[in-house]
SERO-4910 file (N, C-alpha, C, O; in steps of 0.05 Angstrom, whole numbers):
BEGIN
 pado doro    nc1    nc2    nc3   cac1   cac2   cac3    cc1    cc2    cc3    oc1    oc2    oc3
  Met    A     15    -26      3     -2     -6      2     15     25      4     27     31     25
  Ala    A     14     50    -27     31     69    -30     27     86      0      6     87     13
  Ser    A     47     97      6     33    124     25     28    150     16     44    160      0
  Ser    A      7    165     26     -7    178     19     17    212     26     33    216     44
  Lys    A      8    231     -4     24    258      4     15    266     25     35    266     40
  Gln    A     -8    276     40    -12    279     54     -7    268     86     -7    283    105
  Phe    A     -2    240     89     10    225    110     33    230    114     40    230    138
  Val    A     57    236     86     78    247     94     79    275    102     93    282    121
  Asp    A     61    297     85     67    317    101     61    321    125     74    340    134
  Tyr    A     44    310    145     33    297    172     56    296    180     66    315    191
  Leu    A     69    272    178     96    267    187    116    291    187    119    301    210
  Cys    A    129    302    169    143    330    166    132    338    183    140    332    206
  Asp    A    103    359    178     95    372    203     98    368    231     99    387    248
  Gln    A     98    334    238    104    326    262    133    339    277    141    351    298
  Met    A    143    330    255    173    331    270    196    359    251    220    359    250
  Ala    A    178    378    239    184    410    232    211    422    247    229    434    236
  Gln    A    207    412    287    236    424    305    255    414    286    266    431    272
  Ala    A    259    379    283    277    368    277    296    380    242    318    377    232
  Lys    A    267    395    235    284    409    210    283    375    180    297    371    160
  Val    A    261    360    191    253    340    168    237    345    149    214    354    152
  Ser    A    250    336    122    241    341    101    229    307     85    231    288    101
  Ala    A    221    301     65    210    281     49    221    285     18    227    306      6
  Arg    A    221    259      8    235    261    -17    227    231    -34    237    210    -25
  Arg    A    210    230    -56    196    214    -70    229    200    -77    251    210    -84
  Met    A    216    170    -69    244    147    -78    237    118    -76    231    103    -57
  Phe    A    241    115   -102    228     78   -108    201     81   -103    192     66    -86
  Gly    A    180    102   -115    152    110   -115    138    108    -85    114    105    -81
  Glu    A    156    111    -65    148    121    -37    166    143    -27    179    159    -41
  Tyr    A    165    142     -9    177    171      1    203    159     25    206    139     39
  Gly    A    219    184     20    241    176     50    238    199     55    230    218     41
  Leu    A    248    195     84    248    219    107    282    225    104    296    206     95
  Tyr    A    291    244    110    316    262    116    316    281    138    295    292    143
  Cys    A    336    285    150    339    302    168    374    307    155    389    288    154
  Gly    A    381    337    146    403    353    156    416    329    124    435    315    124
  Gly    A    401    332    104    425    315     83    419    285     84    422    271     64
  Ser    A    414    277    102    416    248    116    391    230    111    371    237    125
  Ile    A    387    208     95    369    199    111    367    183    118    381    164    110
  Leu    A    338    181    149    338    170    165    330    137    164    315    129    146
  Pro    A    341    119    185    327     86    177    297     90    182    290    109    196
  Val    A    277     73    172    252     67    183    253     41    179    262     28    161
  Phe    A    236     34    213    232      4    204    206      0    202    190     18    206
  Val    A    199    -21    198    176    -32    189    162    -51    195    169    -68    179
  Thr    A    145    -58    208    133    -83    213    107    -96    197     84    -90    200
  Ile    A    120   -122    174     88   -128    163     83   -148    186     96   -161    202
  Leu    A     61   -144    181     41   -165    201     22   -183    172     10   -173    153
  Ser    A     29   -219    180      6   -228    160    -21   -241    173    -21   -259    190
  Leu    A    -30   -236    168    -60   -246    183    -62   -275    176    -82   -287    184
***
C-alpha cells in the first residue's frame, strides 16, 4: 500500500523542529534530516 502525500506531509509537520523533509524514492518516500536519510523500520504483519 502506497503512502499518501498527506500522510508524509503530516509526518514532516510533526517533526518540523528537527527539520525533517521528504523526497520521492522508488515509488514511495524517504525521510531526511540534515541531508541524511533516516532509517525506517517497518513491521509487516501477516494475518
